[in-house]
N, C-alpha and C positions, 0 to 999 in steps of 0.2 A: 538564303530563306535555305535553301538545301542542307544546308551544313548543321544547321539549327534543327532543322527536321530526323538529321540523321542522329545527333548527340539524342534528341528526344528518344529513338527506338535502339538507342545502344549501342550507337554508333556504326552500327550497321544499315544496309539498304532498307525502307520501309517494304513490307511484301506486298507483291501483286495484287490488287483487288480490281475484279471489273466494277466499272465507273455505273452508277445507279444515280439518276437524277433525284434529286428528293421531292417528292410529290404530298406531302404531309406539313402543313404549317411550323414554322421551326417553334421548339419548344415543347410541342405538340406528342402525346405518346399514340403510339398508333400501333397496335398487334405488341404488346411491351415494348417497344424502342423506342428511342426516342433520337430523332434527326435534327442534328445542330448544322448549319450552313455559316458560312464565313459572316454574312448578313443579319447573324443573331448575336448582336456582342455579346447579349450576358450569358447565352450557351458557351462561346467560345472562353469566356473568363472561367466558366465553370469548369472547362474541359482542359484546360491548361493550368488551373489550379491562381490565377491572380485574382486577385479581390484588389481592387483599390479603397482605399480609408477617407476618410474625411480630412486628413492633414494632407492630402493629394496624394500620397506615395503609395506605388504598388506593394500589396505585402503578399508574397512567392514564398514555398517553403525556403529557397537558398535566400532570398533577402532577410527572411526572419531568422535565421542560424546567424545571420551577420549582427543581430543583436545579443548584446553580451547575456542578457536577463534571457530572453530563448534561448537561447543556447547552453546557458547553465540549466535551467529547467527539463530541457530533452537530455542533457546529458546526464544530472540527477536520476531521471526517474528512469532510464535506459540503463542505466549503470547498476542500480538498486534490482532490476527487474535481472539482470544477468549475474549478478552475485549470489543467487541462491538455485540452490541445487534440485533436480527435478524429482523425488520420489516416486515411486510405484507401490501399490497396494492391489491385495488380491481378496476379496471378499469369499469367506465361507462359513455357513453354519454360524450364520450372523453376526460375525466378526471378523475385522480386517486384520493381516498380517502382511507386515511389509516383506516386499520381492525386493532381490539385491541381484540376481541373477538373470533378467530379461534381457532379451537383444534391443529392445527400445530404451536400454536404458541408456545405452553407449549411445544414440541417436541425438538423445536429450540431453545429456550432459557432457559428452566429449567432443564428437564431430557429427553434427546435423549432415554435412555434405561435404566433402573434398575440397570446398573453394574456400571452409572456413571453420572457426572451431564454435564450440556450443556457446561461450562467452561474447562473439562477433556475431553470431545468428542473433540474441535474445536482443541485445543492441540495435541489430539493423530492424529487427519487430517492432522493438518498441519505439524507436525513432520515427519508423515508418506510421505508425499508430496515430503518433500525437500530429506530426505534420499532414499527414494527408487522411489519416481517418481511420484507415487499418493495415493491420501489415500483413502479408500474403505468404505461403511458403507451400508449394507442390510438393504433392508423398508421391514419391516416385516409386511404383511396386513393382516384384515380380511379377513370374505368370503365375503363381501361387496367390497375388494378392498381397503380400506380406511385406510392409515396410521397408527398404532398402536405403531412402535417402529423403531430407529435405531439404528442397532445393528453395532459397527463398528469392523473393522477386518482388520488383520495385510496384509500387504501386499504380505508376502511370503505363506500365507493362500489363497490365490486367484490366479489362472491362468485365462485368458481369452484365448479366439478364434471366429474368424470372421465367420461368416456360407457364405454359398453361397447366402442368401439372403440378405448380407448385414448388418444382426443385429447380434450383438455381445452376446455370452451367457458366462457366467463368472462361473468357478469350483472352489466351495467353502470348505474347511475344516471347519466344526463349530465347537463349543467347546464339545458338544453332540458327537464329532468323527465320524457323519455324513458327507459323501462327495459327493454332487448333485451341479446339473446346475443351475443355475440362470438366469433365463433372464434381459437381459439390463434394463427392464424398472423398475424394482427391487432391483437396484445397484446403488448408489449414488458416482461414479468416480471423485474425486477431481483431475483433473489432473495439471500437471506442466507444464509447454514450453516444445513443443517438442512432441506433441503427435503421433504417427506413424500409428494412426488408432486402436493400442490396448493399447500400455502404452507411458509413457511421460518418459522425460530425467530427472533422478535423478541429483542433484545438486552434490552429491559431487561424484559421478561418470564422469561427464562430464564438470562441471564445475570447482571443485575444485581437483580433482583427484591427480594431481601433487603436489599442494600446501599442501594438507593435507599430503599425504606424505614426504614430504620433512619435515612439522612439526615436524611429531613423529618420523622422523630419527632424526632430530635437540633435540627432547625433550630427545630420548634414548644416544647421545651424550653427553649431559650436562648432564644426569644423572650419566652416569659413569666418566663425567670428573670432576663433583663434589663427585664422590665417597669417595676418598681418601681426608682425611685431610691435606695433603703435597700436596702443588697448587704452577704451573702445576704439577712437579712431580721430584725428588731427586735423584742426582749418588753422590754416596759412592764412593770416592776416597781413595784409600789405596798404602802407598809407600814399594813397595813391591811385590809379588806374595802369592796367596793363593792357595789352594787346593779349587777344586770343590764341594765340601763337605761342604767345609768350608763356601764358597762364598753362598751357598744354606741357609746355616742356618743364617748367617747374613743378608740375606735378610728376610726372614722370622720371625727372630727375630725382624726387623727393621719394617715390617710391622705390626706385631704383636703391638709394643708399641705403634706408632705412624702414622701408617694410619685409616683414619675414621674419622667421623666429633665428635666420644668424644675422643678421642686423637687430636685434630687438637693444643690445646692451650698447652699440655705436652711439659715440658723442657727436649729436648734432648740432651743426653749425650752421647760423643762418646769418645773411648781409642783407646790406641795402634797407634797411628798417622793416625787413620780413619777420614777423613774429608767430610762434605757433603757441595753440592753445589745446589742449587736451579737452575731449565733449564729455560730460559724465554720461554712465551706463543709464539705458534707459530703463524704466521697469520690469518690462518683457525680458529683457537680459538677465537683469539682477534676479530672475527668478526661472532663468534656464536650468540651474545647476537644480532647483527645487523638484524642476518639471518633470527634469529625466530621473531625480531620486522615487518619485511617485509612481511612473511608468515602470518602475522595476518592482515595485510593489503590484503594482495593477496586472503586471503580466505573470508576479507567481501566481496570484490568485486565481486566472485563470486554469495555469495548468495544477493547482491544489499543493502549492508547493509552499511551506514556509518561508519567509522572506532569507532567516536567519539562514537556512541552507545552502543558499546563492548568494551569502555575501552582505547581503543587506541587515546590518543591524545596529543602526543608528536610533532606530527608536526602541529597540529592542533590547532584552540583558541577554547576553551570552552566555551566562553561567546561570547554573542554578535548576528550581525545579520548572519554571517556565519553559526554558529548552528544550528537557523531557521531556515535558507533556507533548510540546508540538512536534515532536520528532513523532512520540507513539501517535499523533492524529495521522501523521503523514502516510505512516504505517495503515493504522487503519480504515482511514477514508480514502485515503489517493490509489496507496499499491494496494487495498487488497480487492475492489471493484476490478482492476485488471486480472489480476490473478486467478480470480474464481470464474471470469470470461475464459481467459485460456487454459485454463482447467478442463472447464465443462467442455470447451471443444477437443481437444487433446484427446478427451475420451471418447468422446463420440462420434468421430474420425478415425482414430488412431484402433480402436478396441472394440471391435463388430459383437463382441459379447460383454455384458455388463459387467461381467464380477470383476474386472481390473478398471483401475482409477488413478488417477498422479496427482499431486501435491506439490506445489513447490513448499520447500523447505522455510517459514517463517523463522526459524530459529538462528537462520545467515545472517540477520539483522541482530541479534543479541551478542556475536560472535567478539565486535568491536569494543564490546563494554563487556569484561571480563568479571568484573564483579555484579552484572546481574542475571551475566550467563552462571556463574556460580551459584546466585542464590534460587534461579530455576531450576536446577538441577538438584540441590541440595532441598529444596521442598515437593522434588520429584519421587524422590526415593525414600520419602517419608523423615524430613530431617526436622520437621516439626513436630513431632510422634504423634502424626496422622497417616492414614494408609497409603502405602508409595504406588505411584503408578508408573514405574519404570526403574528398572533393576540397574543393581551398580555394573552388568556387562553390558548393559544398553547406552548407559551414559558413556562407559568406556567407547563402545563401539564409537560413539558421535564424536569423540575427539580421538579416533582412529589408533585406539592401543587395544592391548591384545585382553583377551577376558581374566578372569582369576576364578579361582575354586569358590565355590558357593556363592558367586557372585549373580547367580542368574534367578535368584529367587527376591520376590516381593516382599518388602518392609510390611507387618500390619502388627500393630500394637495389641498385645494381649495382656488381661489383667495378672497379678502375679496368682501360681497356682501354688496349692501345698505350703501357703507361707502361714506361720504358726500366730496364732491370737496376740503375743505380746509382740512379734514384730509387726503387726500390724498396728494395734494400739502405741507405738512405738514411730512407727510410720504417720 
């Protein structure tokens, strides 16, 4: 038990607390706090993120990630988030200009903390949001209040409380074993859908718990179903009677010789008038594969991921406009809400002055499709004979290319000036 608690607290001994006997009813808030005792089963399950499903299996972040569909969805969303660079803009005179030399850009794009790179940081934060409901990062500031490091925190190491002033304080167990409170201005909380004032809804707990629980049960059943090499089952018939000890001996000998994957193709020899007959697969076993396929689609629905993006394309076309449309829907309706919430959280926590803002570069989604990216750039510089909103040098800068002479001018189509009447009529 104590080893399990050590793992929960990050491998170190839990901090020393003065024991206070609970004096309130379990699960009832008192002075904005919730006291949970060991007799409060629902509270304990909520504390440790253990939720039973109707299928009889417990769904936790760890067990959910053992389901291939849930793992693929979390990996896809986290990877999509980590692949986008963070840009910074400064608002002046009613216009936004891009900033390329701010110190925060290194924190957000290169190394938020000495423990990890930016890509690993964003993947961890996004995975925490999907599995636990929120991702956390502590803002370590210097004496002048300037952020120097963004320290990713496991959600189980963070507890939050709303004070009577309306502000939120976070109680954090840090890696050095210290346990202290953190003001809301020093904590980045990347919320999922359904924020209740302190925490958000976990996707696996609220949207996909039953589907993941059923998928775990189906995988367990499938493993037991295919464990024996004799499929689906065999009945041994003997003309006559046997003593019980002889029946047990025959069953054990048969399992030892013919059961298991290693004995799947071994020739079967029976003597003494014994005959082996295979039973037909039951209807429930015959639908096992169909059930598992449906759970993949249901889990993908909860995460907002098109099933073909995680390898389920049996009932969908993997080519053509349908795939492109669903991919765009994933960007617009699944990733966009997460990105907007994160941009607003960073803006209000990292920048005390409102003139700065950050934005994830959505063009990273187009980088893998050169045809779409080229069409976007062509339209942006005025390739359709319309006014351009990007210069050639800006496009070259996005592609890490040097500027060219005259490339900083925006294209603006104008009517022909000074053309003779003959030319115009000929035209």
